[in-house]
C-alpha positions as CSV (number, residue, x, y, z in Angstrom):
1,M,-41.1,35.8,-3.0
2,L,-38.8,33.0,-4.4
3,P,-40.3,29.6,-5.1
4,P,-39.1,26.8,-2.8
5,A,-36.1,24.9,-4.1
6,A,-37.1,21.7,-5.8
7,G,-33.8,20.0,-5.3
8,P,-30.1,20.6,-6.0
9,L,-29.4,23.0,-8.9
10,L,-26.7,20.7,-10.2
11,S,-26.9,16.9,-10.1
12,A,-24.6,14.2,-11.6
13,D,-27.4,13.3,-14.0
14,G,-28.0,16.9,-14.9
15,V,-24.3,17.4,-15.6
16,G,-24.2,14.3,-17.8
17,V,-27.2,15.4,-19.7
18,A,-25.9,18.9,-20.2
19,L,-22.5,17.7,-21.2
20,A,-24.0,15.2,-23.7
21,G,-26.3,17.9,-25.1
22,G,-23.3,20.2,-25.5
23,L,-21.3,17.5,-27.2
24,E,-24.2,16.6,-29.4
25,A,-24.3,20.2,-30.6
26,F,-20.6,20.1,-31.1
27,V,-20.9,16.9,-33.2
28,E,-23.7,18.4,-35.2
29,S,-21.5,21.4,-36.1
30,A,-18.3,19.5,-36.7
31,T,-16.8,20.2,-40.1
32,G,-13.9,18.9,-42.1
33,W,-11.4,16.3,-41.2
34,P,-10.9,17.6,-37.6
35,G,-14.6,16.7,-37.2
36,M,-13.6,13.1,-37.4
37,G,-11.6,13.5,-34.2
38,I,-14.7,15.0,-32.6
39,I,-16.8,12.0,-33.7
40,F,-14.2,9.6,-32.3
41,V,-14.1,11.4,-28.9
42,Y,-17.9,11.7,-28.7
43,S,-18.3,8.0,-29.6
44,F,-15.7,7.1,-26.9
45,L,-17.5,9.1,-24.3
46,I,-20.9,7.7,-25.2
47,A,-19.7,4.2,-24.6
48,F,-18.9,4.6,-21.0
49,A,-20.0,7.9,-19.5
50,L,-22.6,10.0,-21.4
51,P,-26.2,9.5,-22.0
52,G,-27.4,10.3,-25.5
53,P,-27.7,8.9,-29.0
54,S,-24.6,7.7,-30.7
55,E,-26.4,7.9,-34.1
56,I,-26.0,11.7,-34.0
57,V,-22.7,11.3,-35.7
58,L,-24.4,10.5,-38.9
59,V,-25.7,14.1,-39.3
60,A,-22.3,15.8,-38.7
61,P,-21.7,18.2,-41.7
62,L,-18.1,17.1,-42.2
63,D,-17.7,17.9,-45.9
64,L,-14.8,15.6,-46.5
65,G,-14.8,15.9,-50.2
66,L,-15.7,12.2,-50.6
67,P,-18.5,10.5,-52.4
68,T,-21.5,10.0,-50.1
69,W,-20.9,6.3,-49.6
70,A,-17.2,6.9,-48.6
71,H,-18.3,9.9,-46.4
72,L,-20.7,7.7,-44.4
73,A,-18.4,4.7,-44.3
74,S,-15.6,7.0,-42.9
75,I,-17.9,8.4,-40.2
76,M,-19.2,4.9,-39.3
77,L,-15.8,3.4,-39.0
78,V,-14.4,6.3,-36.9
79,S,-17.5,6.2,-34.6
80,A,-17.4,2.4,-34.2
81,L,-13.6,2.6,-33.4
82,G,-14.3,5.3,-30.8
83,K,-17.1,3.4,-29.3
84,A,-15.1,0.2,-29.2
85,A,-12.3,2.0,-27.5
86,G,-14.7,3.5,-24.9
87,S,-16.3,0.1,-24.4
88,V,-12.9,-1.4,-23.7
89,F,-12.3,1.3,-21.1
90,A,-15.7,0.5,-19.6
91,F,-14.8,-3.2,-19.7
92,H,-11.6,-2.4,-17.7
93,I,-13.7,-0.5,-15.1
94,G,-16.1,-3.4,-15.0
95,Q,-13.3,-5.8,-14.3
96,E,-12.1,-3.6,-11.4
97,V,-15.6,-3.3,-10.0
98,K,-16.0,-7.1,-10.2
99,Q,-13.1,-7.4,-7.9
100,S,-14.6,-4.8,-5.5
101,G,-17.0,-6.7,-3.2
102,P,-18.3,-3.6,-1.4
103,I,-19.3,-1.8,-4.6
104,V,-21.1,-4.9,-5.9
105,R,-22.9,-5.4,-2.5
106,W,-23.9,-1.7,-2.6
107,L,-25.3,-2.0,-6.1
108,R,-27.2,-5.2,-5.1
109,R,-28.8,-3.3,-2.2
110,S,-29.6,-0.1,-4.1
111,R,-33.3,0.7,-4.3
112,F,-33.1,0.8,-8.1
113,S,-31.9,-2.8,-8.6
114,I,-29.5,-1.6,-11.3
115,L,-27.2,-4.6,-11.0
116,E,-30.0,-7.1,-10.8
117,W,-31.8,-5.8,-13.9
118,S,-28.6,-5.4,-16.0
119,E,-27.3,-8.8,-14.9
120,K,-30.6,-10.5,-15.7
121,R,-30.8,-9.0,-19.2
122,S,-27.1,-9.5,-19.9
123,V,-26.9,-13.0,-18.5
124,Q,-29.9,-13.9,-20.7
125,L,-28.1,-12.5,-23.8
126,A,-24.7,-13.9,-22.9
127,R,-26.2,-17.4,-22.3
128,Q,-28.2,-17.3,-25.5
129,Y,-25.9,-15.6,-27.9
130,G,-22.5,-14.9,-26.1
131,Y,-20.6,-11.9,-27.5
132,G,-22.9,-12.0,-30.5
133,G,-25.7,-11.1,-28.1
134,L,-23.8,-8.0,-27.1
135,A,-23.3,-7.0,-30.7
136,I,-27.0,-7.6,-31.4
137,A,-28.1,-5.5,-28.4
138,L,-25.8,-2.7,-29.4
139,S,-27.3,-2.7,-32.9
140,V,-30.6,-1.4,-31.7
141,P,-30.9,2.3,-32.7
142,F,-31.7,4.9,-30.1
143,F,-31.5,2.4,-27.2
144,P,-29.1,3.4,-24.5
145,D,-26.2,0.9,-24.5
146,T,-24.0,2.0,-21.6
147,I,-25.8,-0.3,-19.2
148,S,-25.4,-3.3,-21.6
149,I,-21.7,-2.5,-22.0
150,Y,-21.1,-2.3,-18.2
151,A,-23.2,-5.4,-17.5
152,F,-21.3,-7.5,-20.1
153,A,-18.1,-6.0,-18.7
154,V,-18.8,-7.3,-15.3
155,L,-19.9,-10.7,-16.6
156,E,-17.2,-11.4,-19.2
157,E,-13.4,-11.5,-19.3
158,D,-12.2,-11.6,-22.9
159,Y,-11.0,-8.1,-24.0
160,P,-10.5,-8.9,-27.7
161,K,-13.9,-10.5,-28.1
162,F,-15.6,-7.7,-26.1
163,A,-13.9,-5.1,-28.3
164,A,-14.9,-6.9,-31.5
165,A,-18.5,-7.3,-30.3
166,T,-18.8,-3.6,-29.4
167,F,-17.2,-2.5,-32.7
168,L,-19.6,-4.7,-34.7
169,G,-22.6,-3.7,-32.6
170,S,-21.8,0.0,-33.0
171,L,-21.3,-0.4,-36.8
172,G,-24.5,-2.4,-37.0
173,R,-26.4,0.3,-35.1
174,L,-25.3,3.0,-37.6
175,L,-26.1,0.7,-40.6
176,V,-29.6,0.0,-39.2
177,T,-30.1,3.7,-38.6
178,I,-29.1,4.5,-42.2
179,G,-31.3,1.7,-43.4
180,L,-34.3,3.0,-41.5
181,F,-33.9,6.7,-42.1
182,G,-32.4,6.3,-45.6
183,G,-35.5,4.3,-46.6
184,V,-37.8,7.0,-45.0
185,T,-36.1,9.8,-46.9
186,A,-36.3,7.9,-50.2
187,V,-40.0,7.5,-49.7
188,L,-40.6,11.2,-48.9
């Protein structure tokens, strides 16, 4: 006898998680200079569509033939550029959504209060720190940043400032991660 079905075998969340997991494995096995392209694409997708940690790029075994500091700097710059590009794409989507009254009304009525929660947090950061608040929020390691990106995208309108904030926040996240885990490995 088969057990009763617990729900759909394939959901949008499940596809996103499976895709992110597959991409994470792909990033973790990326080698050589073509791996930089993989890091860029992964970082781009993490910014607007995929759940998952963006910090995974730091463990990619690229073997670029560079000193350690240049190796990490290259990965961080490529990742931050990819994430900034993906964020600008999300920003554009946010601008379109902002113009779409029915979508905003639907989000406001949803039982999960997605828009209300993200607006509350983002408005608080935007009022207090402006685009610097977005950069600070994106600098927190292992915290999902897609909601912050979309919330700021709906609230703000300046593409260059948004791109700069997401680039700096993404770079800051990787620096903080290296600082935390580099210090841990030095102690061990």
